[in-house]
PDB file of the backbone (N, CA, C, O) and the ligand in Angstrom, with CONECT records:
HET     ZN  A 101       1
ATOM      1  N   MET A   1     -60.707 150.707 -88.020  1.00  0.00           N
ATOM      2  CA  MET A   1     -59.703 151.426 -87.235  1.00  0.00           C
ATOM      3  C   MET A   1     -59.721 150.940 -85.786  1.00  0.00           C
ATOM      4  O   MET A   1     -60.773 150.890 -85.148  1.00  0.00           O
ATOM      5  N   LEU A   2     -58.568 150.591 -85.289  1.00  0.00           N
ATOM      6  CA  LEU A   2     -58.468 150.128 -83.907  1.00  0.00           C
ATOM      7  C   LEU A   2     -58.009 151.269 -82.996  1.00  0.00           C
ATOM      8  O   LEU A   2     -57.218 152.124 -83.392  1.00  0.00           O
ATOM      9  N   PHE A   3     -58.518 151.258 -81.787  1.00  0.00           N
ATOM     10  CA  PHE A   3     -58.146 152.289 -80.820  1.00  0.00           C
ATOM     11  C   PHE A   3     -57.292 151.668 -79.729  1.00  0.00           C
ATOM     12  O   PHE A   3     -57.651 150.650 -79.137  1.00  0.00           O
ATOM     13  N   LYS A   4     -56.160 152.298 -79.477  1.00  0.00           N
ATOM     14  CA  LYS A   4     -55.257 151.767 -78.457  1.00  0.00           C
ATOM     15  C   LYS A   4     -55.852 151.902 -77.064  1.00  0.00           C
ATOM     16  O   LYS A   4     -55.631 151.057 -76.197  1.00  0.00           O
ATOM     17  N   THR A   5     -56.602 152.966 -76.863  1.00  0.00           N
ATOM     18  CA  THR A   5     -57.223 153.172 -75.565  1.00  0.00           C
ATOM     19  C   THR A   5     -58.704 153.428 -75.756  1.00  0.00           C
ATOM     20  O   THR A   5     -59.139 153.806 -76.844  1.00  0.00           O
ATOM     21  N   ASN A   6     -59.468 153.227 -74.721  1.00  0.00           N
ATOM     22  CA  ASN A   6     -60.894 153.531 -74.775  1.00  0.00           C
ATOM     23  C   ASN A   6     -61.070 155.032 -74.994  1.00  0.00           C
ATOM     24  O   ASN A   6     -60.533 155.836 -74.231  1.00  0.00           O
ATOM     25  N   PRO A   7     -61.824 155.420 -76.039  1.00  0.00           N
ATOM     26  CA  PRO A   7     -61.960 156.852 -76.355  1.00  0.00           C
ATOM     27  C   PRO A   7     -62.651 157.657 -75.259  1.00  0.00           C
ATOM     28  O   PRO A   7     -62.407 158.856 -75.124  1.00  0.00           O
ATOM     29  N   ILE A   8     -63.507 157.010 -74.478  1.00  0.00           N
ATOM     30  CA  ILE A   8     -64.156 157.713 -73.367  1.00  0.00           C
ATOM     31  C   ILE A   8     -63.108 158.035 -72.289  1.00  0.00           C
ATOM     32  O   ILE A   8     -63.087 159.133 -71.732  1.00  0.00           O
ATOM     33  N   ILE A   9     -62.253 157.063 -72.016  1.00  0.00           N
ATOM     34  CA  ILE A   9     -61.197 157.284 -71.023  1.00  0.00           C
ATOM     35  C   ILE A   9     -60.241 158.377 -71.507  1.00  0.00           C
ATOM     36  O   ILE A   9     -59.773 159.209 -70.729  1.00  0.00           O
ATOM     37  N   GLU A  10     -59.968 158.350 -72.808  1.00  0.00           N
ATOM     38  CA  GLU A  10     -59.121 159.396 -73.399  1.00  0.00           C
ATOM     39  C   GLU A  10     -59.756 160.775 -73.182  1.00  0.00           C
ATOM     40  O   GLU A  10     -59.065 161.735 -72.840  1.00  0.00           O
ATOM     41  N   TRP A  11     -61.070 160.863 -73.381  1.00  0.00           N
ATOM     42  CA  TRP A  11     -61.800 162.124 -73.188  1.00  0.00           C
ATOM     43  C   TRP A  11     -61.642 162.621 -71.745  1.00  0.00           C
ATOM     44  O   TRP A  11     -61.464 163.815 -71.505  1.00  0.00           O
ATOM     45  N   THR A  12     -61.709 161.690 -70.797  1.00  0.00           N
ATOM     46  CA  THR A  12     -61.652 162.088 -69.383  1.00  0.00           C
ATOM     47  C   THR A  12     -60.252 162.550 -68.962  1.00  0.00           C
ATOM     48  O   THR A  12     -60.079 163.051 -67.851  1.00  0.00           O
ATOM     49  N   ARG A  13     -59.258 162.386 -69.834  1.00  0.00           N
ATOM     50  CA  ARG A  13     -57.937 162.960 -69.532  1.00  0.00           C
ATOM     51  C   ARG A  13     -58.001 164.485 -69.598  1.00  0.00           C
ATOM     52  O   ARG A  13     -57.191 165.171 -68.975  1.00  0.00           O
ATOM     53  N   HIS A  14     -58.964 165.013 -70.353  1.00  0.00           N
ATOM     54  CA  HIS A  14     -59.085 166.468 -70.511  1.00  0.00           C
ATOM     55  C   HIS A  14     -60.307 167.063 -69.819  1.00  0.00           C
ATOM     56  O   HIS A  14     -60.310 168.227 -69.419  1.00  0.00           O
ATOM     57  N   TRP A  15     -61.360 166.224 -69.686  1.00  0.00           N
ATOM     58  CA  TRP A  15     -62.649 166.752 -69.251  1.00  0.00           C
ATOM     59  C   TRP A  15     -63.278 165.912 -68.160  1.00  0.00           C
ATOM     60  O   TRP A  15     -62.977 164.729 -68.003  1.00  0.00           O
ATOM     61  N   ALA A  16     -64.171 166.562 -67.402  1.00  0.00           N
ATOM     62  CA  ALA A  16     -64.965 165.846 -66.404  1.00  0.00           C
ATOM     63  C   ALA A  16     -66.410 166.319 -66.524  1.00  0.00           C
ATOM     64  O   ALA A  16     -66.666 167.496 -66.779  1.00  0.00           O
ATOM     65  N   LEU A  17     -67.356 165.390 -66.337  1.00  0.00           N
ATOM     66  CA  LEU A  17     -68.762 165.751 -66.339  1.00  0.00           C
ATOM     67  C   LEU A  17     -69.202 166.030 -64.905  1.00  0.00           C
ATOM     68  O   LEU A  17     -68.904 165.264 -63.989  1.00  0.00           O
ATOM     69  N   GLU A  18     -69.911 167.132 -64.729  1.00  0.00           N
ATOM     70  CA  GLU A  18     -70.467 167.456 -63.421  1.00  0.00           C
ATOM     71  C   GLU A  18     -71.867 168.008 -63.647  1.00  0.00           C
ATOM     72  O   GLU A  18     -72.049 169.072 -64.238  1.00  0.00           O
ATOM     73  N   ALA A  19     -72.862 167.250 -63.157  1.00  0.00           N
ATOM     74  CA  ALA A  19     -74.260 167.639 -63.374  1.00  0.00           C
ATOM     75  C   ALA A  19     -74.480 167.876 -64.861  1.00  0.00           C
ATOM     76  O   ALA A  19     -74.283 166.966 -65.666  1.00  0.00           O
ATOM     77  N   ASP A  20     -74.886 169.088 -65.238  1.00  0.00           N
ATOM     78  CA  ASP A  20     -75.138 169.377 -66.655  1.00  0.00           C
ATOM     79  C   ASP A  20     -74.006 170.200 -67.260  1.00  0.00           C
ATOM     80  O   ASP A  20     -74.203 170.949 -68.217  1.00  0.00           O
ATOM     81  N   MET A  21     -72.799 170.042 -66.673  1.00  0.00           N
ATOM     82  CA  MET A  21     -71.655 170.832 -67.135  1.00  0.00           C
ATOM     83  C   MET A  21     -70.483 169.917 -67.469  1.00  0.00           C
ATOM     84  O   MET A  21     -70.355 168.820 -66.925  1.00  0.00           O
ATOM     85  N   VAL A  22     -69.636 170.389 -68.370  1.00  0.00           N
ATOM     86  CA  VAL A  22     -68.359 169.742 -68.596  1.00  0.00           C
ATOM     87  C   VAL A  22     -67.284 170.684 -68.057  1.00  0.00           C
ATOM     88  O   VAL A  22     -67.354 171.900 -68.238  1.00  0.00           O
ATOM     89  N   ARG A  23     -66.281 170.092 -67.387  1.00  0.00           N
ATOM     90  CA  ARG A  23     -65.250 170.886 -66.731  1.00  0.00           C
ATOM     91  C   ARG A  23     -63.880 170.484 -67.270  1.00  0.00           C
ATOM     92  O   ARG A  23     -63.585 169.300 -67.432  1.00  0.00           O
ATOM     93  N   CYS A  24     -63.050 171.491 -67.545  1.00  0.00           N
ATOM     94  CA  CYS A  24     -61.662 171.234 -67.919  1.00  0.00           C
ATOM     95  C   CYS A  24     -60.918 170.791 -66.663  1.00  0.00           C
ATOM     96  O   CYS A  24     -60.946 171.481 -65.645  1.00  0.00           O
ATOM     97  N   VAL A  25     -60.249 169.634 -66.736  1.00  0.00           N
ATOM     98  CA  VAL A  25     -59.575 169.123 -65.534  1.00  0.00           C
ATOM     99  C   VAL A  25     -58.338 169.944 -65.173  1.00  0.00           C
ATOM    100  O   VAL A  25     -57.816 169.828 -64.064  1.00  0.00           O
ATOM    101  N   ARG A  26     -57.874 170.767 -66.099  1.00  0.00           N
ATOM    102  CA  ARG A  26     -56.678 171.581 -65.803  1.00  0.00           C
ATOM    103  C   ARG A  26     -57.041 172.923 -65.185  1.00  0.00           C
ATOM    104  O   ARG A  26     -56.600 173.254 -64.084  1.00  0.00           O
ATOM    105  N   CYS A  27     -57.864 173.703 -65.920  1.00  0.00           N
ATOM    106  CA  CYS A  27     -58.149 175.065 -65.448  1.00  0.00           C
ATOM    107  C   CYS A  27     -59.473 175.156 -64.684  1.00  0.00           C
ATOM    108  O   CYS A  27     -59.779 176.183 -64.080  1.00  0.00           O
ATOM    109  N   HIS A  28     -60.250 174.077 -64.718  1.00  0.00           N
ATOM    110  CA  HIS A  28     -61.546 174.016 -64.050  1.00  0.00           C
ATOM    111  C   HIS A  28     -62.562 174.987 -64.648  1.00  0.00           C
ATOM    112  O   HIS A  28     -63.556 175.324 -64.005  1.00  0.00           O
ATOM    113  N   GLY A  29     -62.311 175.433 -65.872  1.00  0.00           N
ATOM    114  CA  GLY A  29     -63.330 176.176 -66.598  1.00  0.00           C
ATOM    115  C   GLY A  29     -64.492 175.239 -66.887  1.00  0.00           C
ATOM    116  O   GLY A  29     -64.292 174.037 -67.056  1.00  0.00           O
ATOM    117  N   ILE A  30     -65.701 175.777 -66.944  1.00  0.00           N
ATOM    118  CA  ILE A  30     -66.881 174.939 -67.173  1.00  0.00           C
ATOM    119  C   ILE A  30     -67.683 175.432 -68.376  1.00  0.00           C
ATOM    120  O   ILE A  30     -67.568 176.582 -68.801  1.00  0.00           O
ATOM    121  N   GLN A  31     -68.504 174.517 -68.912  1.00  0.00           N
ATOM    122  CA  GLN A  31     -69.444 174.880 -69.966  1.00  0.00           C
ATOM    123  C   GLN A  31     -70.718 174.070 -69.748  1.00  0.00           C
ATOM    124  O   GLN A  31     -70.670 172.859 -69.537  1.00  0.00           O
ATOM    125  N   LEU A  32     -71.853 174.756 -69.801  1.00  0.00           N
ATOM    126  CA  LEU A  32     -73.146 174.093 -69.665  1.00  0.00           C
ATOM    127  C   LEU A  32     -73.471 173.305 -70.927  1.00  0.00           C
ATOM    128  O   LEU A  32     -73.040 173.661 -72.025  1.00  0.00           O
ATOM    129  N   ALA A  33     -74.233 172.236 -70.758  1.00  0.00           N
ATOM    130  CA  ALA A  33     -74.662 171.428 -71.898  1.00  0.00           C
ATOM    131  C   ALA A  33     -75.450 172.282 -72.897  1.00  0.00           C
ATOM    132  O   ALA A  33     -75.402 172.043 -74.104  1.00  0.00           O
ATOM    133  N   THR A  34     -76.167 173.267 -72.385  1.00  0.00           N
ATOM    134  CA  THR A  34     -76.965 174.118 -73.270  1.00  0.00           C
ATOM    135  C   THR A  34     -76.089 175.022 -74.139  1.00  0.00           C
ATOM    136  O   THR A  34     -76.569 175.610 -75.109  1.00  0.00           O
ATOM    137  N   ASP A  35     -74.802 175.131 -73.789  1.00  0.00           N
ATOM    138  CA  ASP A  35     -73.858 175.908 -74.599  1.00  0.00           C
ATOM    139  C   ASP A  35     -72.965 174.999 -75.446  1.00  0.00           C
ATOM    140  O   ASP A  35     -71.920 175.426 -75.938  1.00  0.00           O
ATOM    141  N   ALA A  36     -73.384 173.753 -75.610  1.00  0.00           N
ATOM    142  CA  ALA A  36     -72.541 172.735 -76.262  1.00  0.00           C
ATOM    143  C   ALA A  36     -72.086 173.127 -77.661  1.00  0.00           C
ATOM    144  O   ALA A  36     -71.030 172.691 -78.119  1.00  0.00           O
ATOM    145  N   ASP A  37     -72.879 173.946 -78.337  1.00  0.00           N
ATOM    146  CA  ASP A  37     -72.523 174.314 -79.710  1.00  0.00           C
ATOM    147  C   ASP A  37     -71.524 175.477 -79.765  1.00  0.00           C
ATOM    148  O   ASP A  37     -71.045 175.844 -80.838  1.00  0.00           O
ATOM    149  N   ARG A  38     -71.221 176.045 -78.604  1.00  0.00           N
ATOM    150  CA  ARG A  38     -70.241 177.144 -78.573  1.00  0.00           C
ATOM    151  C   ARG A  38     -68.851 176.605 -78.282  1.00  0.00           C
ATOM    152  O   ARG A  38     -68.689 175.496 -77.773  1.00  0.00           O
ATOM    153  N   GLU A  39     -67.856 177.407 -78.613  1.00  0.00           N
ATOM    154  CA  GLU A  39     -66.486 177.007 -78.314  1.00  0.00           C
ATOM    155  C   GLU A  39     -66.240 177.079 -76.808  1.00  0.00           C
ATOM    156  O   GLU A  39     -66.673 178.018 -76.140  1.00  0.00           O
ATOM    157  N   PHE A  40     -65.542 176.076 -76.286  1.00  0.00           N
ATOM    158  CA  PHE A  40     -65.229 176.060 -74.861  1.00  0.00           C
ATOM    159  C   PHE A  40     -64.201 177.152 -74.548  1.00  0.00           C
ATOM    160  O   PHE A  40     -63.204 177.302 -75.254  1.00  0.00           O
ATOM    161  N   VAL A  41     -64.460 177.906 -73.485  1.00  0.00           N
ATOM    162  CA  VAL A  41     -63.533 178.967 -73.097  1.00  0.00           C
ATOM    163  C   VAL A  41     -62.750 178.515 -71.868  1.00  0.00           C
ATOM    164  O   VAL A  41     -63.307 178.400 -70.776  1.00  0.00           O
ATOM    165  N   HIS A  42     -61.448 178.260 -72.053  1.00  0.00           N
ATOM    166  CA  HIS A  42     -60.582 177.886 -70.938  1.00  0.00           C
ATOM    167  C   HIS A  42     -60.234 179.120 -70.125  1.00  0.00           C
ATOM    168  O   HIS A  42     -60.257 180.243 -70.629  1.00  0.00           O
ATOM    169  N   LEU A  43     -59.911 178.895 -68.858  1.00  0.00           N
ATOM    170  CA  LEU A  43     -59.465 180.001 -68.028  1.00  0.00           C
ATOM    171  C   LEU A  43     -58.035 180.354 -68.418  1.00  0.00           C
ATOM    172  O   LEU A  43     -57.307 179.551 -69.001  1.00  0.00           O
ATOM    173  N   ARG A  44     -57.668 181.548 -68.087  1.00  0.00           N
ATOM    174  CA  ARG A  44     -56.382 182.110 -68.500  1.00  0.00           C
ATOM    175  C   ARG A  44     -55.201 181.202 -68.137  1.00  0.00           C
ATOM    176  O   ARG A  44     -55.092 180.724 -67.008  1.00  0.00           O
ATOM    177  N   GLY A  45     -54.343 180.982 -69.094  1.00  0.00           N
ATOM    178  CA  GLY A  45     -53.130 180.225 -68.839  1.00  0.00           C
ATOM    179  C   GLY A  45     -53.297 178.714 -68.924  1.00  0.00           C
ATOM    180  O   GLY A  45     -52.358 177.969 -68.642  1.00  0.00           O
ATOM    181  N   CYS A  46     -54.498 178.251 -69.313  1.00  0.00           N
ATOM    182  CA  CYS A  46     -54.733 176.806 -69.363  1.00  0.00           C
ATOM    183  C   CYS A  46     -53.884 176.159 -70.462  1.00  0.00           C
ATOM    184  O   CYS A  46     -53.772 176.677 -71.573  1.00  0.00           O
ATOM    185  N   THR A  47     -53.294 175.017 -70.118  1.00  0.00           N
ATOM    186  CA  THR A  47     -52.434 174.311 -71.065  1.00  0.00           C
ATOM    187  C   THR A  47     -53.074 173.027 -71.570  1.00  0.00           C
ATOM    188  O   THR A  47     -52.400 172.184 -72.162  1.00  0.00           O
ATOM    189  N   SER A  48     -54.379 172.876 -71.337  1.00  0.00           N
ATOM    190  CA  SER A  48     -55.056 171.653 -71.773  1.00  0.00           C
ATOM    191  C   SER A  48     -54.986 171.506 -73.290  1.00  0.00           C
ATOM    192  O   SER A  48     -55.157 172.477 -74.027  1.00  0.00           O
ATOM    193  N   GLY A  49     -54.736 170.297 -73.738  1.00  0.00           N
ATOM    194  CA  GLY A  49     -54.756 170.021 -75.169  1.00  0.00           C
ATOM    195  C   GLY A  49     -56.108 169.506 -75.618  1.00  0.00           C
ATOM    196  O   GLY A  49     -56.226 168.908 -76.688  1.00  0.00           O
ATOM    197  N   GLY A  50     -57.125 169.732 -74.809  1.00  0.00           N
ATOM    198  CA  GLY A  50     -58.455 169.217 -75.130  1.00  0.00           C
ATOM    199  C   GLY A  50     -59.070 169.919 -76.325  1.00  0.00           C
ATOM    200  O   GLY A  50     -58.698 171.043 -76.662  1.00  0.00           O
ATOM    201  N   ALA A  51     -60.011 169.245 -76.959  1.00  0.00           N
ATOM    202  CA  ALA A  51     -60.706 169.801 -78.123  1.00  0.00           C
ATOM    203  C   ALA A  51     -61.465 171.064 -77.721  1.00  0.00           C
ATOM    204  O   ALA A  51     -61.885 171.193 -76.571  1.00  0.00           O
ATOM    205  N   PRO A  52     -61.646 172.005 -78.671  1.00  0.00           N
ATOM    206  CA  PRO A  52     -62.376 173.233 -78.357  1.00  0.00           C
ATOM    207  C   PRO A  52     -63.880 173.011 -78.182  1.00  0.00           C
ATOM    208  O   PRO A  52     -64.602 173.915 -77.761  1.00  0.00           O
ATOM    209  N   ALA A  53     -64.343 171.808 -78.507  1.00  0.00           N
ATOM    210  CA  ALA A  53     -65.771 171.504 -78.383  1.00  0.00           C
ATOM    211  C   ALA A  53     -65.923 170.183 -77.615  1.00  0.00           C
ATOM    212  O   ALA A  53     -66.115 169.130 -78.222  1.00  0.00           O
ATOM    213  N   PRO A  54     -65.837 170.242 -76.278  1.00  0.00           N
ATOM    214  CA  PRO A  54     -65.818 169.001 -75.489  1.00  0.00           C
ATOM    215  C   PRO A  54     -67.078 168.149 -75.622  1.00  0.00           C
ATOM    216  O   PRO A  54     -66.995 166.921 -75.592  1.00  0.00           O
ATOM    217  N   TRP A  55     -68.252 168.785 -75.769  1.00  0.00           N
ATOM    218  CA  TRP A  55     -69.483 167.994 -75.893  1.00  0.00           C
ATOM    219  C   TRP A  55     -69.480 167.204 -77.190  1.00  0.00           C
ATOM    220  O   TRP A  55     -69.844 166.028 -77.213  1.00  0.00           O
ATOM    221  N   ALA A  56     -69.067 167.857 -78.271  1.00  0.00           N
ATOM    222  CA  ALA A  56     -68.979 167.162 -79.559  1.00  0.00           C
ATOM    223  C   ALA A  56     -67.936 166.056 -79.483  1.00  0.00           C
ATOM    224  O   ALA A  56     -68.121 164.975 -80.042  1.00  0.00           O
ATOM    225  N   ALA A  57     -66.834 166.337 -78.783  1.00  0.00           N
ATOM    226  CA  ALA A  57     -65.780 165.330 -78.625  1.00  0.00           C
ATOM    227  C   ALA A  57     -66.290 164.136 -77.824  1.00  0.00           C
ATOM    228  O   ALA A  57     -65.915 162.996 -78.097  1.00  0.00           O
ATOM    229  N   LEU A  58     -67.147 164.399 -76.836  1.00  0.00           N
ATOM    230  CA  LEU A  58     -67.721 163.317 -76.040  1.00  0.00           C
ATOM    231  C   LEU A  58     -68.652 162.455 -76.891  1.00  0.00           C
ATOM    232  O   LEU A  58     -68.630 161.227 -76.804  1.00  0.00           O
ATOM    233  N   ALA A  59     -69.467 163.111 -77.712  1.00  0.00           N
ATOM    234  CA  ALA A  59     -70.372 162.386 -78.605  1.00  0.00           C
ATOM    235  C   ALA A  59     -69.568 161.506 -79.567  1.00  0.00           C
ATOM    236  O   ALA A  59     -69.935 160.360 -79.828  1.00  0.00           O
ATOM    237  N   LEU A  60     -68.484 162.049 -80.082  1.00  0.00           N
ATOM    238  CA  LEU A  60     -67.618 161.306 -81.002  1.00  0.00           C
ATOM    239  C   LEU A  60     -66.949 160.128 -80.271  1.00  0.00           C
ATOM    240  O   LEU A  60     -66.848 159.025 -80.807  1.00  0.00           O
ATOM    241  N   ALA A  61     -66.502 160.387 -79.050  1.00  0.00           N
ATOM    242  CA  ALA A  61     -65.865 159.334 -78.256  1.00  0.00           C
ATOM    243  C   ALA A  61     -66.854 158.198 -77.999  1.00  0.00           C
ATOM    244  O   ALA A  61     -66.479 157.026 -78.003  1.00  0.00           O
ATOM    245  N   LEU A  62     -68.117 158.556 -77.776  1.00  0.00           N
ATOM    246  CA  LEU A  62     -69.156 157.541 -77.551  1.00  0.00           C
ATOM    247  C   LEU A  62     -69.357 156.701 -78.813  1.00  0.00           C
ATOM    248  O   LEU A  62     -69.476 155.477 -78.743  1.00  0.00           O
ATOM    249  N   ASP A  63     -69.394 157.364 -79.952  1.00  0.00           N
ATOM    250  CA  ASP A  63     -69.508 156.652 -81.230  1.00  0.00           C
ATOM    251  C   ASP A  63     -68.339 155.699 -81.413  1.00  0.00           C
ATOM    252  O   ASP A  63     -68.525 154.544 -81.796  1.00  0.00           O
ATOM    253  N   HIS A  64     -67.136 156.184 -81.141  1.00  0.00           N
ATOM    254  CA  HIS A  64     -65.944 155.357 -81.302  1.00  0.00           C
ATOM    255  C   HIS A  64     -65.952 154.181 -80.336  1.00  0.00           C
ATOM    256  O   HIS A  64     -65.514 153.080 -80.669  1.00  0.00           O
ATOM    257  N   SER A  65     -66.461 154.437 -79.127  1.00  0.00           N
ATOM    258  CA  SER A  65     -66.529 153.383 -78.121  1.00  0.00           C
ATOM    259  C   SER A  65     -67.472 152.273 -78.584  1.00  0.00           C
ATOM    260  O   SER A  65     -67.181 151.088 -78.424  1.00  0.00           O
ATOM    261  N   ARG A  66     -68.615 152.680 -79.164  1.00  0.00           N
ATOM    262  CA  ARG A  66     -69.572 151.696 -79.690  1.00  0.00           C
ATOM    263  C   ARG A  66     -68.948 150.886 -80.816  1.00  0.00           C
ATOM    264  O   ARG A  66     -69.096 149.665 -80.881  1.00  0.00           O
ATOM    265  N   GLU A  67     -68.247 151.588 -81.701  1.00  0.00           N
ATOM    266  CA  GLU A  67     -67.604 150.929 -82.832  1.00  0.00           C
ATOM    267  C   GLU A  67     -66.570 149.919 -82.326  1.00  0.00           C
ATOM    268  O   GLU A  67     -66.467 148.803 -82.834  1.00  0.00           O
ATOM    269  N   GLN A  68     -65.816 150.336 -81.322  1.00  0.00           N
ATOM    270  CA  GLN A  68     -64.797 149.483 -80.714  1.00  0.00           C
ATOM    271  C   GLN A  68     -65.450 148.219 -80.138  1.00  0.00           C
ATOM    272  O   GLN A  68     -64.933 147.114 -80.299  1.00  0.00           O
ATOM    273  N   ALA A  69     -66.582 148.399 -79.473  1.00  0.00           N
ATOM    274  CA  ALA A  69     -67.288 147.265 -78.860  1.00  0.00           C
ATOM    275  C   ALA A  69     -67.792 146.306 -79.938  1.00  0.00           C
ATOM    276  O   ALA A  69     -67.697 145.087 -79.790  1.00  0.00           O
ATOM    277  N   ARG A  70     -68.329 146.870 -81.027  1.00  0.00           N
ATOM    278  CA  ARG A  70     -68.816 146.025 -82.126  1.00  0.00           C
ATOM    279  C   ARG A  70     -67.684 145.209 -82.727  1.00  0.00           C
ATOM    280  O   ARG A  70     -67.844 144.020 -83.001  1.00  0.00           O
ATOM    281  N   ARG A  71     -66.542 145.848 -82.932  1.00  0.00           N
ATOM    282  CA  ARG A  71     -65.405 145.147 -83.520  1.00  0.00           C
ATOM    283  C   ARG A  71     -64.916 144.041 -82.610  1.00  0.00           C
ATOM    284  O   ARG A  71     -64.518 142.973 -83.077  1.00  0.00           O
ATOM    285  N   THR A  72     -64.944 144.293 -81.313  1.00  0.00           N
ATOM    286  CA  THR A  72     -64.529 143.276 -80.345  1.00  0.00           C
ATOM    287  C   THR A  72     -65.454 142.067 -80.424  1.00  0.00           C
ATOM    288  O   THR A  72     -65.008 140.920 -80.381  1.00  0.00           O
ATOM    289  N   GLU A  73     -66.769 142.349 -80.542  1.00  0.00           N
ATOM    290  CA  GLU A  73     -67.748 141.260 -80.674  1.00  0.00           C
ATOM    291  C   GLU A  73     -67.487 140.440 -81.921  1.00  0.00           C
ATOM    292  O   GLU A  73     -67.498 139.210 -81.888  1.00  0.00           O
ATOM    293  N   HIS A  74     -67.250 141.146 -83.037  1.00  0.00           N
ATOM    294  CA  HIS A  74     -67.042 140.453 -84.304  1.00  0.00           C
ATOM    295  C   HIS A  74     -65.772 139.605 -84.298  1.00  0.00           C
ATOM    296  O   HIS A  74     -65.677 138.605 -85.008  1.00  0.00           O
ATOM    297  N   ASN A  75     -64.808 140.015 -83.493  1.00  0.00           N
ATOM    298  CA  ASN A  75     -63.573 139.249 -83.402  1.00  0.00           C
ATOM    299  C   ASN A  75     -63.708 138.064 -82.456  1.00  0.00           C
ATOM    300  O   ASN A  75     -62.776 137.276 -82.295  1.00  0.00           O
ATOM    301  N   GLY A  76     -64.873 137.945 -81.836  1.00  0.00           N
ATOM    302  CA  GLY A  76     -65.119 136.833 -80.937  1.00  0.00           C
ATOM    303  C   GLY A  76     -64.334 136.912 -79.641  1.00  0.00           C
ATOM    304  O   GLY A  76     -64.147 135.909 -78.952  1.00  0.00           O
ATOM    305  N   ALA A  77     -63.879 138.107 -79.317  1.00  0.00           N
ATOM    306  CA  ALA A  77     -63.093 138.265 -78.080  1.00  0.00           C
ATOM    307  C   ALA A  77     -64.038 138.409 -76.873  1.00  0.00           C
ATOM    308  O   ALA A  77     -63.576 138.552 -75.740  1.00  0.00           O
TER     309      ALA A  77
HETATM  310 ZN    ZN A 101     -58.731 174.498 -69.439  1.00  0.00          ZN2+
END
């Protein structure tokens, strides 16, 4: 599977990392890394289309990024 954009960059369209927290770039709601297994709670009225589990989404984006890099290597690019 090919990715049109870098999955990490895609993640940062919705989220930002700050210290040990992830922050919604729209509503600025935060979640601590220690709460990673809980659903992210956006602030009222937030229109972010981000995943309800940003830490898991980040881990997945990292996996996809690695896969993308491997495929690029194999293609000799
Ligand atoms: Zn939000």
